LOZANU-838208 format. One record per residue (C-alpha): x, y, z; residue in three letters. Coordinates in steps of 0.02 Angstrom, whole numbers, plus 50000, padded with zeros to 5 digits. Layout:
<atoms>
XYZAla ...
</atoms>
This chain:
<atoms>
524424465947586Unk 522564469947584Unk 522164485447486Unk 520574489247583Unk 520764504947698Unk 519914495647837Unk 521334483147840Unk 522524496947900Unk 521674496148070Unk 521744477048092Unk 523264466648137Unk 523634450048049Unk 523264433948145Unk 525074429548138Unk 526604440048121Unk 527964448748219Unk 527814466648281Unk 529344476948243Unk 529784490748363Unk 530894505648319Unk 531714519448419Unk 532004538448400Unk 533504549448392Unk 533194562748525Unk 534204575948436Unk 533234573748277Unk 531584573548372Unk 532044590048453Unk 532604596948286Unk 530964591848206Unk 529984600948341Unk 531024616748321Unk 530804616148133Unk 528904615048161Unk 528934629948279Unk 530054640248163Unk 528964636648012Unk 527394641248109Unk 528184657648169Unk 528714662447992Unk 526994658347926Unk 526064667948060Unk 527264682648046Unk 526974683247859Unk 525114683647892Unk 525394698448010Unk 526104708447865Unk 524664704447750Unk 523714719347819Unk 525134730747768Unk 524774727847585Unk 523464739447512Unk 523204728847354Unk 522264712547349Unk 523714704147257Unk 524924709147390Unk 523834702647529Unk 523544686047438Unk 525414684247405Unk 525784686647590Unk 524464673947636Unk 525124661547508Unk 526914663647567Unk 526334660847744Unk 525344645347695Unk 526844638847595Unk 528014641647741Unk 526844632647860Unk 526534618347736Unk 528404615747704Unk 528714616947890Unk 527414603447923Unk 528194592447788Unk 529964595747850Unk 529484591648027Unk 528694575247968Unk 530214571147863Unk 531384574648006Unk 530274564748123Unk 530334549848007Unk 532224551347994Unk 532304551748183Unk 531404534748187Unk 532494519248171Unk 531534503148128Unk 533044491448113Unk 532614487347935Unk 532814494847765Unk 531524508647737Unk 531314518347576Unk 530034531147520Unk 529014532847365Unk 529584549047286Unk 527894553647210Unk 526904550647367Unk 528214559447470Unk 528114575047361Unk 526224573347353Unk 526124573747542Unk 526684592147537Unk 525064597047449Unk 523824593947594Unk 524874603547718Unk 525184618447603Unk 523404618547537Unk 522564617047707Unk 523714630347781Unk 523374642547638Unk 521484639747643Unk 521424641947833Unk 522514657347836Unk 521574665247690Unk 519884661747772Unk 520364668847939Unk 521174684147858Unk 519634688547754Unk 518294684647884Unk 517884691948052Unk 518804683048192Unk 517564672548290Unk 517504656048379Unk 516664648148230Unk 517964654348107Unk 519394649048223Unk 518624631748242Unk 518434629648055Unk 520204635348018Unk 520914624748159Unk 520044609448088Unk 520734613347915Unk 522514615247981Unk 522344599748090Unk 521624589847943Unk 523034595947830Unk 524354590647958Unk 523524573747979Unk 523304571247792Unk 525114575847760Unk 525714564247899Unk 524744548947850Unk 525054551847665Unk 526924552847704Unk 526784536647806Unk 525974528747656Unk 527534532847554Unk 528584520947663Unk 529254505447572Unk 529854491447691Unk 529644473147735Unk 528484474847884Unk 526654478847858Unk 526004495847919Unk 524484495148030Unk 523664507948150Unk 522854507548319Unk 521174515648287Unk 521034524648452Unk 522764532148446Unk 522464536748265Unk 520934546848313Unk 521854554848458Unk 523224560648340Unk 521964569448230Unk 521104577148382Unk 522794583248450Unk 523184591348283Unk 521494599848271Unk 521434605648455Unk 523194612848456Unk 522924621048287Unk 521324629348350Unk 522244634848507Unk 523674642048407Unk 522534651748292Unk 521504657848442Unk 523104664348523Unk 523654673048364Unk 522044680448298Unk 520784681348440Unk 521854683948594Unk 523024695048493Unk 521574706748449Unk 521154708448633Unk 522934710748695Unk 523244725948588Unk 524634731948702Unk 525624715648680Unk 526904715648538Unk 526454705748382Unk 528084695748389Unk 527644689448562Unk 525914684248507Unk 526624675848351Unk 527954667048453Unk 526684660148576Unk 525534654748436Unk 526974646548339Unk 527474636348491Unk 525694629748505Unk 525604626948317Unk 527294617948320Unk 526614607348460Unk 525094603548352Unk 526184598048207Unk 527434587948307Unk 526124581648429Unk 525074575048288Unk 526614567048207Unk 527244557948358Unk 525484553048416Unk 525204546248240Unk 526844536848250Unk 526254529848416Unk 524694523448327Unk 525774514448193Unk 526044495648208Unk 527454487748104Unk 527034469148079Unk 528284457148000Unk 527304443947903Unk 527704425547935Unk 529134419147830Unk 529904436047802Unk 531504442547878Unk 532114460147912Unk 533474466847800Unk 534964474547882Unk 535034492947843Unk 536544499747756Unk 537604514547804Unk 536514526547909Unk 536344542847813Unk 534764548047906Unk 535594560148021Unk 536534568847884Unk 534974569647778Unk 533984576147924Unk 535184590347952Unk 535154594247769Unk 533264594947765Unk 533244605147922Unk 534504617147851Unk 533554618847691Unk 531964621947786Unk 532804635147894Unk 533504643547741Unk 531814643547657Unk 531024650447816Unk 532284664247831Unk 532104668247646Unk 530244669647669Unk 530494680147825Unk 531754691347737Unk 530654693447585Unk 529214697947700Unk 530234710747794Unk 530974718247638Unk 529254719347558Unk 528554726847715Unk 529854740147730Unk 529794744147547Unk 527944746147560Unk 528144756547716Unk 529404767547626Unk 528214769947483Unk 526804773147603Unk 527884785447700Unk 528284794847541Unk 526484794147492Unk 525944799547667Unk 527214813447667Unk 526554819547501Unk 524784817547563Unk 525204826547723Unk 526004840647626Unk 524494841347512Unk 523324840647660Unk 524274854147751Unk 524264865347599Unk 522424862047570Unk 521994864447753Unk 520924879547794Unk 521864882447955Unk 523634889047962Unk 524894875348012Unk 526624880848070Unk 527984868548124Unk 529354874948239Unk 530834866548324Unk 531304867048506Unk 532214883548475Unk 530644892048416Unk 531264892548235Unk 529944890048101Unk 530264874048001Unk 528774874347884Unk 527144883347850Unk 525664879047740Unk 524794889747610Unk 523384894247732Unk 524664903947833Unk 524884915847689Unk 523004917547667Unk 522744920547851Unk 524234931147902Unk 524954937247737Unk 526664929147770Unk 527454917947637Unk 528514902747678Unk 530124912147637Unk 529584925747760Unk 529454913747906Unk 530474897747879Unk 532114899547970Unk 531504913848077Unk 530884913948256Unk 529034911248272Unk 528924927448373Unk 528844935848204Unk 526964932348205Unk 526764934748393Unk 526274952348452Unk 527754960948536Unk 527084960848716Unk 527014941648712Unk 528764937448638Unk 529634933248800Unk 528114924248869Unk 528014913448713Unk 529844908048721Unk 529654903448904Unk 528164892148864Unk 529264880848756Unk 530724880848876Unk 529644877049027Unk 528784862948936Unk 530394854848882Unk 531074855949059Unk 529514850949158Unk 528464841749028Unk 526954850549106Unk 525794855148963Unk 525164872349014Unk 524964877248832Unk 525444861448739Unk 524014849948698Unk 522654862948727Unk 521824876748628Unk 521534894948668Unk 520994910848584Unk 522434922848547Unk 522944936248425Unk 524244933748285Unk 525194947448196Unk 524744950248013Unk 526094955147891Unk 525284972247877Unk 525434974648066Unk 523624971548110Unk 523094958748237Unk 522054943748186Unk 520984934048310Unk 521454915648297Unk 521194899448390Unk 522924892448434Unk 523204873948467Unk 524994867248491Unk 525494849048477Unk 527174841248525Unk 528034828948409Unk 529494820648497Unk 530634813148362Unk 532294804848395Unk 533544818348431Unk 532344832448394Unk 530734840148467Unk 529514848348352Unk 527994858748393Unk 526544860348272Unk 525454875748290Unk 523704875848216Unk 522954893148192Unk 521104894148152Unk 520404910348084Unk 519194916848216Unk 518694932548125Unk 517134924548055Unk 516814915748218Unk 517024932048313Unk 515774939948197Unk 514634925148221Unk 514884925748408Unk 514524944348410Unk 513004940848303Unk 512494926648417Unk 512774937448570Unk 511694950748492Unk 510384937948445Unk 510494930248618Unk 510304947448694Unk 508804950548583Unk 508134933448625Unk 508364936048812Unk 507594953248797Unk 506164945448701Unk 505964931448829Unk 506084944048970Unk 504824955948893Unk 503524943648832Unk 502104941648956Unk 502454923648994Unk 503694910449051Unk 504714899648932Unk 505354883449005Unk 506134866448970Unk 505944852749098Unk 506184834349117Unk 504664823449090Unk 504764816449266Unk 503684815949420Unk 504434831449500Unk 504494842349343Unk 506374845449356Unk 506724861749268Unk 508194862549146Unk 507794880549102Unk 506484893049154Unk 506434911549109Unk 506544925249240Unk 504704929549215Unk 504294914749327Unk 504584926349474Unk 503204937949415Unk 502064922949393Unk 502424913649555Unk 503374925849664Unk 504844913549667Unk 506514917149578Unk 506964906149430Unk 508514898449511Unk 507454890749648Unk 506674879549516Unk 508354874549438Unk 509564874549588Unk 509654857449666Unk 510054864749838Unk 508564876549836Unk 507434867549715Unk 505584870749712Unk 504514858649614Unk 503334868449504Unk 502124853849513Unk 501914857249700Unk 501204874549659Unk 499774867149557Unk 498174865349656Unk 497784847549706Unk 496124848449616Unk 497024851649450Unk 498614841449475Unk 497954824549417Unk 497144832349264Unk 498814840149215Unk 499764823849242Unk 498504814149138Unk 498594826748997Unk 500504825848991Unk 500494806848995Unk 499354806148844Unk 500164820748751Unk 500834815948580Unk 500794833048497Unk 500714850848556Unk 499394853548689Unk 498704868048789Unk 498054866448967Unk 497284878249091Unk 497544875249276Unk 497754884649438Unk 499264887649548Unk 499504895749717Unk 500914908449714Unk 502094912749857Unk 500844925549925Unk 499444912849930Unk 498514920249782Unk 497654908749659Unk 498214911549479Unk 497574903649319Unk 498944897249203Unk 498814893849016Unk 500194881148979Unk 500604876848797Unk 501874862648786Unk 502554848548680Unk 503344832248738Unk 504984829448642Unk 506394816748638Unk 508264819748624Unk 509484809048525Unk 509634797248673Unk 507774794248682Unk 507584804348842Unk 505934813948850Unk 505834832248895Unk 504474845348888Unk 504624862348803Unk 503264874448849Unk 502674892048874Unk 501594897749020Unk 500564913449032Unk 499604921149175Unk 497814919849115Unk 497004924949279Unk 496374941249208Unk 495744932749051Unk 494854919049148Unk 494094931949264Unk 493614942549114Unk 492884927349027Unk 491914922949183Unk 491354940849196Unk 490874941049012Unk 489874925049035Unk 489044932549187Unk 488674948549093Unk 488064938648943Unk 486924928749057Unk 486324944949134Unk 486034952348961Unk 485104936848902Unk 484044935949060Unk 483784954749072Unk 482024961349052Unk 482784976948972Unk 483044977248785Unk 484934977648756Unk 485564981248581Unk 487344983748520Unk 487664994948370Unk 489144998348260Unk 489885016048269Unk 488895020148112Unk 487255014548190Unk 486964996948120Unk 486224984048239Unk 487504970448279Unk 486674960248418Unk 485114960548524Unk 484414950348668Unk 482734941648682Unk 481984956248777Unk 482354967448628Unk 481424955548514Unk 479934955648632Unk 479954974548650Unk 480084978848465Unk 479054964248402Unk 480374957948281Unk 481424942348274Unk 483294943548300Unk 483564941248113Unk 482394955648076Unk 483354967348194Unk 485184962748166Unk 485934971748018Unk 484584985048017Unk 484875003648048Unk 484665011048221Unk 482995018748171Unk 482185001648193Unk 482555002048380Unk 482715020448423Unk 480865024048413Unk 479985040048364Unk 481325053248394Unk 481965066748283Unk 483775068048223Unk 484205049748248Unk 485775051748145Unk 486325066448252Unk 486055056148410Unk 487115041648342Unk 488455054048289Unk 488515061748464Unk 488705044748547Unk 490005039248418Unk 491025054348474Unk 490975048848656Unk 489415057248725Unk 488295047348843Unk 486415050148831Unk 485465043048978Unk 483635039249007Unk 482845049348869Unk 481055044548837Unk 480255040548673Unk 478915029348603Unk 479075014348490Unk 477735005448394Unk 478094986848397Unk 477874976848241Unk 476414967848319Unk 475794978648462Unk 475204995548528Unk 476245011048553Unk 477485008248694Unk 478365021048802Unk 480205017048825Unk 481665024248922Unk 483255023548818Unk 485075025248871Unk 486395025948734Unk 488265025548773Unk 489885022248677Unk 490855005948697Unk 492745007848713Unk 494144995448685Unk 495704994048792Unk 496515008848701Unk 494975019748734Unk 494465019148551Unk 492595018748519Unk 492165002048440Unk 490295002048457Unk 488725008748538Unk 487685000948677Unk 485835004648689Unk 484724999248833Unk 482855001648819Unk 481544998248952Unk 479664997248934Unk 479015010949047Unk 477165010049004Unk 476795005649183Unk 477925019549247Unk 477125032349132Unk 475405026949190Unk 475975027249370Unk 476765044249348Unk 475195050949269Unk 474195043649411Unk 475435050049540Unk 475465066949455Unk 473595067249463Unk 473605061249643Unk 474915074149685Unk 473785088249631Unk 472075080549659Unk 471105078049819Unk 470575059749819Unk 468945063349910Unk 468215078049815Unk 469255076249655Unk 469625094749667Unk 471425100749667Unk 472355097649829Unk 473545109949911Unk 474975105949791Unk 473815106649642Unk 473095123349698Unk 474845130649719Unk 475375124249548Unk 473825130349457Unk 473735147049546Unk 475595149449508Unk 475205147049325Unk 473765159549336Unk 474915171749427Unk 476225170549288Unk 474925173949155Unk 474165188349254Unk 475845196449278Unk 476085196549090Unk 474305201749045Unk 474025213349194Unk 472355204649221Unk 471695203249401Unk 471095187149485Unk 470415182749657Unk 470695169249787Unk 469315162949904Unk 469855154050064Unk 468325144850134Unk 468185135850300Unk 466635126350359Unk 466125133250528Unk 465295118450610Unk 465925104050505Unk 466855096050652Unk 465245094050748Unk 464385084150612Unk 465935074350568Unk 466185069150748Unk 464335066350779Unk 463855056250625Unk 465535049050579Unk 466755051750440Unk 465615044650307Unk 464385058650335Unk 465825070950347Unk 466495065150180Unk 464775067250102Unk 464695084850170Unk 466375089050093Unk 465845082049926Unk 464255092349933Unk 465275108049963Unk 466435103249820Unk 464935101449705Unk 464335118949754Unk 466035126349717Unk 466115117449548Unk 464375123949505Unk 464895142049529Unk 466525140549430Unk 466785144849250Unk 467935135649129Unk 469535144649178Unk 469175145349365Unk 470015133749490Unk 469375125149647Unk 470295114749774Unk 470305107749949Unk 471765112250061Unk 471345099050188Unk 470055095550321Unk 468605107550293Unk 469605121250205Unk 469345125250021Unk 470115137349895Unk 469345145249742Unk 470265155149606Unk 469155166449501Unk 469915172549339Unk 468465178849237Unk 467705190949364Unk 468015208649300Unk 467275218349447Unk 467335216849635Unk 465455216749638Unk 465425200949537Unk 466705193349653Unk 465655197649806Unk 464115190849722Unk 464965174249683Unk 465675172749859Unk 464005176149944Unk 463125164249824Unk 464315150349876Unk 463985154050061Unk 462105154150031Unk 462145137449940Unk 463165129650081Unk 461895135350210Unk 460505127150109Unk 461235109750140Unk 459975102150260Unk 460135083450251Unk 461585071650216Unk 461225053150207Unk 459645055450311Unk 460505065750444Unk 459905083550475Unk 461285096450461Unk 461405115150472Unk 463035120350392Unk 463865137350376Unk 465505143750309Unk 466735157950331Unk 467655164950181Unk 469135176550154Unk 469485184749987Unk 471125191849917Unk 471405199349746Unk 472895201449631Unk 473765213449626Unk 472895223849759Unk 473125211649906Unk 474765203849850Unk 475885201249700Unk 476645184449749Unk 475855167749783Unk 476375168349966Unk 475655185749992Unk 473995181149911Unk 473805165050009Unk 474195173750173Unk 473005187950136Unk 471575176050094Unk 471965165050246Unk 472005179950364Unk 470395186450290Unk 469565169650319Unk 470095169750503Unk 469405187350519Unk 467765181150448Unk 467715167350579Unk 468145179650715Unk 466745190750657Unk 465445177750696Unk 465655165050557Unk 464505161750407Unk 465095177250317Unk 466375183850193Unk 467805195550229Unk 468265204650071Unk 469425219450096Unk 468795233749990Unk 467095225849967Unk 465595228750079Unk 465375214350200Unk 464245210650342Unk 465525215850475Unk 467235223750476Unk 468335212250580Unk 469985216450663Unk 471375204050616Unk 472285196250765Unk 474145193650753Unk 475315180950837Unk 476305195250914Unk 474745201651002Unk 474395184551076Unk 476195182851133Unk 476105199851216Unk 474435195251293Unk 475225180151380Unk 476665190751442Unk 475555205551497Unk 474225195451590Unk 472855199751466Unk 472245181951485Unk 471035176251620Unk 470395159551681Unk 468535156251696Unk 467855140851782Unk 466295130651741Unk 465675119851886Unk 465485101151871Unk 464155094651992Unk 463875077352060Unk 462185072151991Unk 461795062052146Unk 462405073052291Unk 462245090052208Unk 463945095152272Unk 465225104252166Unk 466945096752193Unk 467545098452014Unk 467745112351887Unk 468405115051710Unk 469595129551682Unk 469255139651523Unk 470395153651460Unk 469795170751399Unk 470755184951316Unk 470365202451376Unk 470865210951213Unk 471185229651230Unk 470175233951073Unk 469035218951043Unk 468565215351222Unk 468425198051297Unk 468755184451168Unk 468305166051184Unk 469595152451144Unk 468825149650971Unk 469545166550919Unk 471365163750967Unk 471675145150997Unk 471825141750808Unk 473005156750797Unk 474065149450938Unk 474115132150859Unk 474505138950687Unk 475955149850746Unk 476735138150876Unk 476135147951028Unk 474985134451095Unk 476345127451209Unk 476645143951297Unk 474765147151308Unk 474445130051383Unk 475875132151506Unk 475105148651564Unk 473415140251590Unk 474245125751684Unk 475195137151803Unk 473675147951839Unk 472565132651865Unk 473795124751988Unk 473905140852084Unk 472015141352098Unk 471955122852140Unk 473155125552285Unk 471885137752361Unk 470325127452325Unk 470995111152397Unk 471165120852558Unk 469405128152544Unk 468455113252475Unk 469485098552536Unk 470785086652466Unk 469535078552347Unk 469285093952242Unk 469805092152060Unk 470135104951925Unk 470105100251740Unk 471145109051608Unk 471105106251418Unk 472625101251318Unk 472775100151129Unk 473735086951033Unk 475165099051000Unk 475375102351186Unk 475475083851226Unk 476915080651104Unk 477865096751148Unk 479375090951253Unk 479595108251327Unk 477875108751407Unk 477525090751456Unk 477295079651607Unk 479045083351673Unk 478685101851696Unk 477005097851776Unk 477875086551900Unk 479035100851952Unk 477555112651977Unk 476605099752081Unk 478115097252194Unk 478375115852208Unk 476575118652266Unk 476485102352366Unk 474985096752267Unk 474455079152225Unk 474205074352044Unk 472505066852088Unk 471765084352105Unk 472115087951921Unk 471155081551770Unk 471825082951592Unk 470465084051459Unk 470905078451284Unk 469845076651130Unk 469665061551021Unk 470495071450882Unk 472075072950987Unk 472155054151007Unk 471915051150822Unk 473195063950763Unk 474675058450870Unk 474085041850938Unk 475745034050991Unk 476525049951058Unk 474895054451146Unk 474785037451228Unk 476575038651292Unk 476315056151363Unk 474665051451446Unk 475555037151530Unk 476775049451607Unk 475325060151671Unk 474505044851746Unk 476125040651833Unk 475985057551924Unk 474215053151982Unk 473385064851857Unk 471725058451792Unk 471215058651610Unk 469555063951538Unk 469035060251358Unk 468125075651295Unk 466755075551161Unk 466575056651179Unk 465435048251053Unk 465765059650906Unk 467065048150822Unk 466965030750751Unk 468445024550852Unk 467955030651024Unk 467705013351096Unk 469455008451043Unk 470125022951147Unk 469385015451304Unk 470424999951272Unk 472105007851232Unk 472125024251329Unk 472125026851522Unk 470435035851534Unk 469595040151700Unk 468135050651637Unk 467035050551484Unk 466265067451439Unk 464715064451333Unk 464685077851198Unk 463345091451206Unk 462685085751035Unk 461935070351120Unk 461215080151266Unk 460455095251179Unk 458995085651101Unk 458895072151234Unk 457215063451264Unk 456735045651303Unk 456105041951128Unk 457585047151023Unk 459225038750979Unk 460255051051081Unk 459475044351240Unk 459905026551193Unk 461675031551148Unk 461885040451317Unk 461215025351406Unk 462345013351313Unk 463855024451342Unk 463505025751528Unk 463265007051543Unk 464885003651449Unk 465835015851559Unk 465215007151716Unk 465814990651649Unk 467524998451621Unk 467525007151792Unk 467545024251706Unk 466505039051772Unk 465365048751655Unk 465165067551639Unk 463755074451531Unk 464145091151445Unk 462905104251386Unk 461555100751518Unk 460425115951511Unk 458735110151580Unk 457995100851727Unk 457265088251607Unk 458965083851540Unk 459575082251721Unk 458145070751763Unk 458425059551610Unk 460285057851642Unk 460185053551827Unk 459325036551808Unk 460505031851667Unk 461945031251791Unk 462805047351741Unk 464005053051880Unk 464245071651843Unk 463435085251740Unk 464105101451668Unk 463195115551580Unk 462145131051594Unk 460905121351702Unk 462185123651841Unk 463145138851782Unk 464025146551636Unk 465915148751652Unk 466245161451791Unk 467715169951873Unk 468645162252017Unk 467735172952149Unk 466035168752076Unk 466505150452073Unk 466975150552258Unk 465265157952306Unk 464355145552197Unk 465305130952268Unk 465005137052444Unk 463135138252410Unk 463015120952332Unk 464125112152454Unk 463515121152612Unk 465305122352664Unk 465615128052843Unk 467075138552793Unk 466495154252711Unk 467755159152580Unk 468795174452613Unk 468275184452462Unk 469505198152505Unk 471025186652497Unk 472005187152333Unk 471645172852216Unk 473425171752148Unk 
</atoms>
């Protein structure tokens, strides 16, 4: 026979194949032996985990490997005995015994590997291959031990299949036992082992019989089969099977005995450990039976409740239960045993246990049920809650403090998810103050309000971007709109955090910073105002040290900021006394406003400043500094000086004006009262100044006034005072005149010098003045009394014929009676007044169809007085309206008669002053009523006004004249040509007649300027369709010169002086050759 291994898989070219058969009973027995051996081996492996020592586990694994190896060998041996080859077959003893080694070794290695490594597909595959290889090696090594006549050969394909069957079924068996068994934890180990042993037995027997199918028994040529002897195979097979079963059961028994011995030891050890653990436990552990009797207690029970084991064991557990709960406690156990509903069992609750000293101890009670065969036990665990209660109380107190703190702090604490909608996990109640929305609306899913929706859209993206990039704590400012629609600024300090699951959340704190933002904005605005202010603004410490200053302060004081800051207040307070006292007053809360001082800048001239110093308070009204505002008032001081000078100085003559006179004379009066020294007042009025002013213009008039001022100044001494009240009125205050004679001499000297003025700017003048004198204390002891006495004296001087002095107590040219307003009022009421009429004749026809009404006063003591004596009195005392109304009524009454006598074209002119025109009581409305009453037409009446009236109340005069024109009344401009603006009046005022002033007519001849002026005026009037009346015509020559110039009417002594109404009617009759002779006996009024 060829010794090469390759020859085992090739059949000889000649020979006879021998075929054997199997004993079914032995085949079945072999399979059962394989399954039994596998079960014992796998079951032994199951107990390996019971052993705590490495030696014990290895012994169990070895026993299991030995059982499986012997089982594999026994199955093979039985399988070979079940095979009958019809020839004598013997076995080599050494090889047969050696064949046990691969099966035992492979089984031990595989079981040890899979027991010490994690069960996985890889480990199962490796172990299955080892077991399969061991089975195959054992089988084919056992086949090699056969000694017989035929040659043993193998079919290569079946050979390979046998190995594959062994490996596959071994892997499957191990997978069922170790992998599937670990998954099916609820399936009993015996079941898993039984299933796995069947598959493993199949692997062993399957490999054997597949391998036998691969064997080819070839009888070489020339050899014959030997007849076998008595068949002992079956007996031997049963013997081997029995031995194998016995070995298996011995192994199984040893395994069980070892297991239970170990379990007993472990139980004892566990019991000891449990007792030790129970006694070392901090919590009290009490075991009771189903009757409520205490079985055991641990040491902690004594520590907790004061009871020893002898005090409780054998007694009802109610001994530690407070009396009110005894019955309730017994019922709990009974109800549980009956219903198995764990109301108390299996759960924990806080109760009170009774201490041995009778006190109650707060404990946490948990009860477990241990159902043992024939007996139910209940284990009670009592945890000492006294410390926990203290901790809970402390925590509650801390929580209360924390909540109080969170509630009281001026802000909102929150925790929210780091999501798109800012889902709030927690937000403090202060959110309502901030947003007007309760906190639960942000956290309640049914009423949720996303805080993000409150942020203004303009700020929302900025906030999102900041949170997305936030890695550490960050603070943002943004705006929200609260529930009332108000915009609030929020300062939000937050940090993005992560929990243990990696979920991000945001912890933050929000504060309402609206006030701060507004204050900051206001501060910036104020700072900008301070920096841009032209006023010097300096802040000082309470002790008076400069802290800050603006640029205006540097400019004002001439120092740089560094040269001012840190310096004492004296550097910026200027030249004032008691600077320290001032700072001390302000530091105590006093405000000092707008006091004036002077400062001398570092690089400039002395500067006047207005300084306001006030304290600066903090929120608690504590003074923290001083504010000083200084303003350069050089211009104001200069303006005030100029205004002060203008207020008391006449700008034309540079004498004192009315206010200045009153101020200075008041000072003199005060001194004189103390010193008892007399002084005198001169009131001086130029008699004919108006004529020259109107005739030559205001420039000449101004020169005249300055000339008079110069005369007054010439006659004054150093302490005397001179002033101009207005117009052509002057005042002189003499202080150094000791005697009345000296006073009279000075007064007359002034009058004489005024009369000597003959020419002004080339114009011939003849000026005079009237003067009244009053002395202190004889004529008055107050300023008002002295002024009135001097003023009245001056009017008396005018009434006496002008160009003289009235000096009560001093000899004067004429003693004049002083008129009073009461006398004039009575005169109007008592018909002491009378109208005189001066004819106005047509220069071409010679007829008299016009007249001017002139009033006279038939004074009881002074006789007949002209208007010059009482018209100023009427104007000065507000009687001019009543006087004018009397003239108007009398004139209309006369006009009613004369329109009947002289025809409907007759006109009567009356004079009205400016005061009459603007008096609403005596205006055009009253005239209209009188015209209607007398059925007269307004065209028969002419109103004469002077240029002065137009100038004084131009707008009011123009409006009133318009009303007169609306009634048909015609307007005459009196004294035309004496003012510089007369031509303008023709443009703006409704004038029907121009009355050329007598100053142009008195010296009229063809070679002088007056003639040319009259001619030009007449020509201009014709162009404007205005008629011309020449006043003051006294000679035929003047009449003859005026007629060719185009003058329409003349008035003057050439025709007649003013006459009474009766005389006027005769004159008019004579001139007009009227056919109706006036009835001179008829009453005029």
